[in-house]
N, C-alpha and C positions, 0 to 999 in steps of 0.2 A: 234673183226673180223678181218680178217687177210687181209694183206696187202706188198706188195712185188712188189719194186724199179723196175726201167722199165732194168736198167742192167742188173740182172735176168730174164724179161718177158719171153725171148724163153724159159725158163726150163719150165716153166709154160703153155704155148701156148695151150690155146684149153682145157685147162683141168679142169675151172672152179678155181679150188684148190690144191693148191700147195703139202696142205695134200695127195690128189689122184692124185698125178704125178708119173707117172714110175720112177724118179730118187730117186723123195724123200720115196718112196717106199724102194727102196734101204736101204735108209739112217735106216728107220723104222728095218727095216731085223737086220743091223749092229746093231742100239743100242739096241733092242731085246735081245740079249746076255748081255747087259751090267747089271748089280744090281745097286741099290742104290748107294751099298759102291764102287761104281768102278764113277760114279758122283762126290761122296765125294772123291775120289783120286784126279781126274781130280779138283774138286775146288781148293782142297789144293794145286797143281800146281800151276795152277792161281792165288793164294792168294797170296803163296811166291814170284813169280815175283813180283808181285804188289808192296809187300813189298820194293823193293830194292828202293836207295834212288834218286829222281826226281826231277823236279825243281816243279812241280804242286800238290805234292806231303802235306798234310793238316802240318799246321807249328805246334808243341809242342801249346799245349793252357796255355797263358798266364794266373796268378792267378786272373788280374782283366787287364780288358780292357775299355780305355775309348775315345768315338764316338764324337768330335767338329767338328762344324761350316757344320753340319748335318740340313736340311729339311725330320723332322721327318714323314712318314706314317702310322701310328697302326696298317692296318691292319682292322679297323672299321671306321675309320672317313672319311669324302667325298672330304677330304682338305687335305692336309700337316700343320705342326706345325715347326713354327722358332723358335729361342731363347733356344733351349734346345739342352744339351747332356744326351749321354746313356752309364750307368756304365753295363760294365759283366765283373761277376764275381762267376769264378766254373763253366760254362757251362751254365749260367743263369744270362738273365735283373735281375737287383738287383736293378737299378732308373733310371727312367728319370727325370732328372737335367732340370729344368727351372731356377734356380738359378745359374746355373754354373759355382759351385761352385770349388775350388782345386782341381785338381786331386790328389788323394792319390798317396805319394810316389813310390809305389811301382808297378805302374799300366802302361801299352803300351798304348801313347795316340795317336788316330790317326787321322789328320785332316780330314776330309771327303768335303774339297773345295764345300761346298756349295750341295753337292750331296745330292741327296733322297735314304733315310732310310728307308728298308721296312720289313717284315717279308719275311721271303725266303719259296716261289711260293711251293704249292701243288700238286699234281698231281693225282687227284681219282680214275684214270684208267690208268695204266702201265701194262707193263709185261718188270722186271727184266732182266728174262731170254732171251728172244725171240726180244727184242724189237729191237734190230739193228744184230742177230747172219743171217749173208749172205747164200744163197744153197751150196754156193761151199765151207766154214766152215761143214755145216749142211751133205756133200756128204763125209766129212772128217769120221764121225760120232764117232771123239773121243772126249770124254767127256771133254779133260781137256784141248782142242781148244776152243768147246762152250763155258764153263767159261770162259775161257781167254779173249773173244770176251765179254760178259755179262760184264767183268771183267773192259776191255777198257770204257764200253758203259757206265756203273754206272759212274766212272768219268764224262767222259762228260755233264750225264743228271746233277750232280751235277756242272758242272760246266755251264752248260746254266739256273741257280739260282737253279733247283727243289732241296730244299734238304727233303725234304718229299715227298714221293710218296705211294700208293695204290694199293699193288700186284694183281691181279686182275686174278691167274692163273699160277701159271711155278711151279719145283721144286724149290722154292727160301728160305729154311727154313737154310740152313744150311752158305748157300751165302749171307744174314741178319747177320748170327751171325757174321762171316768174316769183312761186313762191321761197325756191332757193336761194334765190337775188333778195329779197327783202322787197321785194314790188308790191307783191299780197301776202295779206296777213293770212295764211293759213300752216296744216301740221304739215310734216314730213310725210312724202307720200314713196312709197314703194310701187314701181307702178309694173303694170300689164300688157297693158296697151292694148291691142284688139282682142275680144277673142275670138280664139280660134276653133271653128266650129265645121262639121257638113255640110254638105245639101241638106235643108229637111229636116238639124239639128236647131234647138237652141241657139238661139243668136243669129239664125238665118232670118233675117228682117227684109226680106226683098217683096216689095209689090208683086204679088199675081201679072204687072206687065211688064214684071223685070224676070220671069220665066215665060220659056228655059234663058238661061243665059246665053247674050250675044259675045261669044267665041271669048277671050281675054275681058270682056269689058264693066268694070264691078260695080256694084250694085252701089246704091247712096249710102248705108250704114257701112261701106268697106274703104267707100272715099271720106266718110267722116272720119275713119279709123276706131267705131265702136266695134268693126268683127270682120273675123277675117272668114272665108268662105272656104272650104278646099276639099278635096275630094280623090286626091292623088298621093304618092308617098313623097313623092317630087315637090307637090304644092305645099304639103306640109312642113317640110323642112325649108322650104323657102320663105313660108311664112313668120315662122319662129325667127328663124334668123329675123328676116325684117325687122319684127320687134326688138330682138336682143338689140340687132343697130340704133335702134332711136335712143332704147337707156332701158330697154325692161330690166328691173331686177328679176322678175319668175316670171312662169309663161302658162297662162290660163287657157287648157284644153277643155272643150264642151263635150261631155263621155256621155249624156243622155237628154233627154227630153226637158221639161222644163212648167211652172205653173201658168206662166203668163204666154206663152205660144203654143196656139190652140192646133198648131200644124204639129207640133213636137210634141207626144202624150208625154208623159213623163216617164210608162211605159219603156217608153222605144232605147236603144242602147245606137250612138253614133259611131263609133269610130273604133274599130278591129285592133287587136292588141298588138300585131303590127306596124299600124300606123302612129298607134299609140307611143309604142316604145321609141318609132323613127323621133319623133317629138322631143321622149326623154334624152334620146342619144346628143341631141341637137344641142340641148339644155345644158347636159353634163360635158360639151367639149367645149362650153360656154363657164363653166365655174356653177350652175345654177341650177334649177330644178323646177316640175311642174306641177302644177294645181290642177285637179280636175273636177269640173264641173257633174257631179254623181250623184244619184237620188235611191238607186236601184239597187240588190246585191246582185246584180249579173253587172254594168256597167261598173258599180265600186271593184270587183274580185276582178273583171277587165284589167282596170284601170293599175289594181296592185300589183297584177303579175308583168304586166308591160316597166314596170321601176318607179309607177308616180309617187311624188314623195309627199303629195299633200290631197287629203278629198275636201271636195267644198259638197256639203250639207249631208245628204247621208240619209234623210229625213225615215226614210224605206226600207235600211236594209234587215235582215232576220241575225243569230245572234251567229250563226256562224260564222258571217262575214265580220259581224265587228270581231271575234276573236282573230278573223284573220286580218285586221289594219293592225290589231295590236302584236302578231306575231310576224309582223313587216316591218314594224316599226317603222310605219307614216304616221301624220302626221292626220286627225279631222281637224278641219274648221267647221265650224257647226254654228247655229241661229239658235236659241229656243223661241221661236215663234209657239204662240200660245193660245190667241183671240183675233176676231180680225183688228182689232183695235193697229194690231202689231203686222198688220197688214193691206188693212184700209178696202175701200172699197174690190170685190170682183166679182164679176159675173162669167153667164156660162161654164168652158167648160176651165175656167179659172179658178170660180169656188169650188166645185166639189174637187179638185186638187189640191186647193190652200185647206181644206178640213182634212187631207190626208197627211199633210205632214204637221196639222196640228196636232193628229193622231200619233205621230209616228215619233214628234218632241220627248217627250217623257223615256221613251224609251229608247233613243240615241243617247238620252244622258245616262239613262242607269247602264248602260252596255258600257259607252264611256270606262263609266266608275265600275262596272264588274272587273272588265280588264285589265284599267291602268291604261287605257289609249293615252299618245300625247293630243290634249285636246286644245284646241287655242276657238276664244271667243271673235264674232264679230256682228255686224248688226244686218248690215245687208239693204241699208233701205234705199228705195228709189224712187223716181221723179212725182216726189210727193215734199210741200211745201209743210205737207201738215203732217209726215211722218218724221219728219228729219227729229224733232225734240223726243221722237222714241228710241232714239238712238243710246239715251242714259239712260230709260226703262229694258229696255230690251240689257243691258247689262244687267241692270238690279232683279231680272228675272232670274236669274243664275241662282238665285236664294232657294229655289224651291230643289235644288240637288245640293248643294255646294257651300258652306260657312262664309261669311264674308269677308275673312284671312283671303279664303279659295279665291272668290270672286276676285280678289281685288291682283294676286298674284297673278291670273292669268292675262288679268287685261293690262296687266306688266309685265314682268319677267316674261312669264308663260309663251306670250305671245311675241315678246322680242327675242325669246327664242326660235318660236317659227322665222321670223325676219330674216334671223342670222344665217339661213339655210343659204339664201343668195351668194353669198361665200364673197367672192371677188365683184358681182354685178352688188352688192350691195352698194346704195349712194352711198349710206351716212358712216363709212369704218369708224367703228366705237363702241362702246358697251351705250344700251337703251336699254327701258323697262327698271332699270337699279338703281340708289341713292348709294353709289359708296365713291370713294378715287378714282378719277380718271374717265368717271362714266360722262356721257354730253351729259349736257346739265338743262333736260327735259322736266320742268319741275311743278306741280300743284299746290296749293296748300289751303288744305276744309275746314272750315268754320265749323267742329264737331271732330269725332270721331266716327270714319264712314267703316272700321269696324264691330261699332258698337249700333251703328242704325246705316246700314247700306244705302239704304235710300236717301241719305241728306245729296250724294247722286244725282238722284232726279228733279235738281232744282240748282243747277248748279249759279245758273243768275245770283243766287241767293248766296248758293253754301261755297263757290271756291271764292279764295278771299285773294289767290295771286296763282297768274299764269305765268311762266317762262318758259318756254323755246328758243335751243340752243344761246341761252344766258342772256337771252332777252325780256324783257317782261312785257307781256300784253297784256295783263290785266295787275293792279294791285289797289284795292278799299282797305287794306290794315291802316 
């Protein structure tokens, strides 16, 4: 789903989708001339600028850190544990010490002042490059600016408490390398690369001047690495393998229409079962899985029949389809869209469609609870600096259907179970989403108890006292 902030709504008035707005068509024409190499040059500029010293930059990781005076939420329990301390060494949690032994002589000791220590939050549906890039930056058509904006947003995402994201579409591979290398501050990224769609499907962002396709010539969105448009099984296998070759941890297929694409209505179905199965087979050959964007019963059922492991969205499904998701043991990765505050401005077809999602949100969560569907949470914020702070609110919306402990479990250990489906394509081998021995040291400390008041997470600047990722501290006001 693509959403735009109120500040830029005048640029998309009556367009239904900003992808087809005349202003954004100018952007696409400019971007069409840019190669992937150009984007890497832009990334380099953004990365180098982010490497300059600044107060929020991560501290060098001490060899050992001991967290004392904590209330511990381990990601799995429904209560906090007291009377323990947590030892971190070389990027991993090495011990949960209930005996409160003296800290090693060479350890840094952090007094958490009775704050609640929990695993870093995980967003299972994020768009690293496009989450907060507004239209005025896109209009410049400069990849350096685009990646600079993404660089700033990556740090903000981390400072909201999200130490890991599953990226569901965008040219993020080199950006991820910069984050992993410590050049850019940001969360761990499980990348899909380009979303794979059919001609006319959600994700086909071609201009009318790019239709019909000129032989094998790629469109501007394909050159950028945002999407891959395919209409044959051979091309599906090719594009899936290309994403995996670049480092995709999972594959994103587009199985239905979308809210923000007026030429691909919600009720349409894109890939055939045979085509989806081809993508699933390639992913399995690479020891990973396929996630499929699908809203309707038909699109979801077709994806399940093809062996898709994770359904994205599914807000319009019926009860029979929900039961089928549960019977197949597939994952449901969905978002609690409730009001226009969560989607910003929409007009034309997009406005009508987003209202359908609002109506479908309570039903999808009721089905998930009734049938015990394995459910992941994601925010799906896109193209709006106004919406980016809603990432935390989208998480707390879950309180309409889940207890505070269940919400925290879903955003930590639960989402980590979904990420683990990447198997050998997992870019971060090790346990995520839990506080236990041998888990990766992604930790946040909350000033207060989110199990009593989940609303604390809505103001991370105030409530998050400490943020650690991979053993490195990115914020500490204790």
